[in-house]
C-alpha positions as CSV (number, residue, x, y, z in Angstrom):
1,M,7.4,-43.2,-33.6
2,H,5.3,-43.1,-30.3
3,Y,7.8,-43.1,-27.0
4,Q,5.1,-45.1,-24.3
5,A,5.4,-43.2,-21.6
6,R,7.2,-44.3,-18.1
7,C,4.6,-45.3,-15.1
8,Y,5.7,-42.0,-13.4
9,H,4.6,-39.7,-16.1
10,R,1.3,-41.6,-15.6
11,L,0.8,-41.0,-12.0
12,M,1.3,-37.7,-12.5
13,A,-2.2,-36.1,-12.9
14,Q,-2.5,-37.9,-9.6
15,T,0.3,-37.3,-7.6
16,E,-0.1,-33.7,-9.4
17,S,3.2,-32.1,-9.3
18,A,5.6,-31.1,-7.0
19,F,4.0,-27.2,-7.2
20,H,0.7,-28.5,-7.0
21,A,1.6,-30.6,-4.2
22,T,3.4,-28.3,-1.9
23,R,1.1,-24.4,-3.3
24,H,0.1,-22.9,0.2
25,D,-1.3,-19.6,-0.3
26,Q,0.0,-15.9,1.6
27,A,-1.9,-17.6,4.5
28,G,0.4,-20.6,4.6
29,Q,-3.0,-22.5,3.8
30,R,-3.2,-24.3,0.3
31,S,-4.6,-23.5,-2.5
32,G,-7.0,-24.5,-5.1
33,S,-9.0,-28.0,-4.0
34,S,-10.0,-28.7,-0.5
35,R,-9.5,-33.5,-1.9
36,P,-5.8,-33.8,-0.3
37,T,-3.0,-34.7,-3.0
38,F,-1.1,-38.0,-3.1
39,F,1.6,-36.1,-1.6
40,E,-0.1,-35.1,1.5
41,H,-2.0,-38.8,1.4
42,V,2.1,-39.9,2.0
43,F,3.5,-37.4,5.0
44,V,-0.5,-39.3,6.0
45,V,1.5,-42.6,6.2
46,V,4.6,-41.4,7.3
47,S,3.8,-40.0,10.0
48,R,2.5,-43.6,11.7
49,I,5.0,-45.1,10.8
50,P,5.7,-46.1,15.3
51,H,9.0,-45.6,16.5
52,G,11.2,-49.1,16.1
53,R,10.3,-50.0,13.2
54,V,10.4,-48.9,8.8
55,T,8.8,-50.1,5.7
56,T,9.5,-49.3,2.6
57,Y,8.3,-46.8,-0.1
58,G,6.6,-49.4,-2.1
59,A,5.0,-50.4,1.1
60,I,3.6,-46.7,1.1
61,A,2.4,-46.7,-2.6
62,R,0.6,-49.6,-2.4
63,A,-1.7,-48.5,0.6
64,L,-2.2,-46.2,-1.0
65,G,-3.7,-47.8,-4.6
66,T,-0.5,-46.8,-6.7
67,P,1.6,-50.0,-6.4
68,R,3.5,-48.1,-8.6
69,A,4.7,-45.2,-7.6
70,A,7.8,-45.6,-5.0
71,R,9.9,-43.6,-7.0
72,S,7.1,-40.7,-6.4
73,V,6.8,-41.1,-2.6
74,G,10.5,-40.8,-2.4
75,W,9.7,-37.2,-4.1
76,A,7.2,-36.8,-1.3
77,L,9.3,-37.0,1.3
78,S,12.0,-35.4,-0.1
79,L,9.8,-32.0,-0.3
80,A,7.7,-33.0,3.2
81,P,8.4,-29.7,5.2
82,D,10.7,-29.0,7.6
83,E,7.7,-27.7,10.5
84,D,6.2,-30.9,10.1
85,A,8.9,-33.1,12.1
86,L,8.1,-36.4,9.9
87,P,10.1,-39.1,11.0
88,C,11.6,-39.6,6.7
89,H,14.4,-41.6,8.4
90,R,11.9,-45.0,9.1
91,V,11.8,-45.5,5.4
92,V,13.7,-47.4,3.5
93,D,14.4,-49.3,-0.1
94,R,12.7,-52.5,-0.8
95,N,16.1,-54.0,0.8
96,G,15.9,-52.7,3.9
97,F,18.4,-50.5,2.1
98,L,18.8,-46.3,3.3
99,S,18.5,-45.2,0.0
100,G,17.2,-42.0,1.7
101,G,20.2,-41.6,3.6
102,W,22.1,-38.8,1.8
103,H,19.5,-36.7,2.6
104,W,21.0,-36.2,5.5
105,G,23.8,-35.1,4.4
106,H,25.5,-38.7,5.4
107,P,23.8,-42.0,5.4
108,D,26.0,-42.8,9.1
109,V,22.9,-40.1,10.2
110,M,20.0,-42.3,9.2
111,A,21.5,-45.4,10.4
112,G,22.3,-43.6,14.1
113,L,17.8,-41.9,14.3
114,L,17.7,-45.7,13.4
115,C,19.8,-46.9,15.7
116,D,19.0,-44.7,18.6
117,E,15.2,-46.4,17.9
118,G,16.5,-49.6,18.1
119,V,15.5,-51.1,14.8
120,P,18.4,-53.3,13.8
121,F,20.6,-54.2,10.9
122,L,21.6,-56.6,9.1
123,D,24.6,-54.3,7.5
124,P,25.9,-51.0,8.2
125,Y,23.3,-49.2,5.9
126,R,20.6,-51.9,5.5
127,V,18.3,-52.8,8.3
128,D,16.4,-55.9,9.0
129,L,13.5,-56.1,7.7
130,A,11.7,-59.4,8.7
131,A,12.8,-58.3,12.3
132,C,11.1,-54.6,11.3
133,L,8.6,-54.2,9.1
134,W,5.4,-52.6,8.8
135,L,3.4,-51.9,7.0
136,P,0.0,-49.7,6.5
137,D,-3.3,-51.3,6.8
138,E,-5.2,-50.7,3.2
139,E,-8.8,-51.0,4.2
140,S,-8.5,-47.9,7.2
141,L,-7.3,-45.8,4.7
142,D,-10.7,-44.5,3.9
143,E,-12.4,-44.9,7.1
144,P,-13.3,-41.6,9.1
145,G,-11.4,-41.9,12.0
146,R,-8.9,-44.9,11.8
147,S,-5.7,-44.0,11.9
148,I,-3.7,-46.1,8.4
149,G,-1.9,-48.6,9.6
150,V,-3.8,-49.2,12.6
151,A,-5.8,-52.1,13.2
152,D,-8.5,-52.4,16.1
153,G,-5.3,-50.8,18.0
154,A,-2.9,-52.5,17.3
155,P,-0.2,-51.5,14.8
156,T,-0.2,-53.8,11.9
157,A,3.0,-55.8,11.8
158,R,4.5,-58.4,8.4
159,S,7.1,-60.0,9.2
160,S,8.1,-59.9,5.5
161,P,8.5,-57.5,2.9
162,G,5.6,-58.1,0.0
């Protein structure tokens, strides 16, 4: 019987393994190809989430052209380098739940970081996506000099999850 691999197994060629995505040489530089990894693309998108806004794992995956890679986005964020100070607390699940909250020891910490930014909540651990969802601008991903999620100088915002 032939086993059909799940979607994330088919994506591994694109996303590379965690080892390859975070591997550095002795000088601290990324070794191997000069082509950015999927994980590095995730870090770029996350670094551009505006203050007081959130996005979803799936929105990041769709913006990177891999709509079924939401779990790989989560995996990338779990391996994000500390020195980059990425606002990973601004990434929630498709329903607005703080699914990555245990990364900080308890979801209360993630909720506190978001509350400090003025992100509205529907429940203690669920943000109001209709009020604060930010979706990356897919058209700007490949254009040099343009920021992901920025069109004509203004952040792209859509009022409902896509």
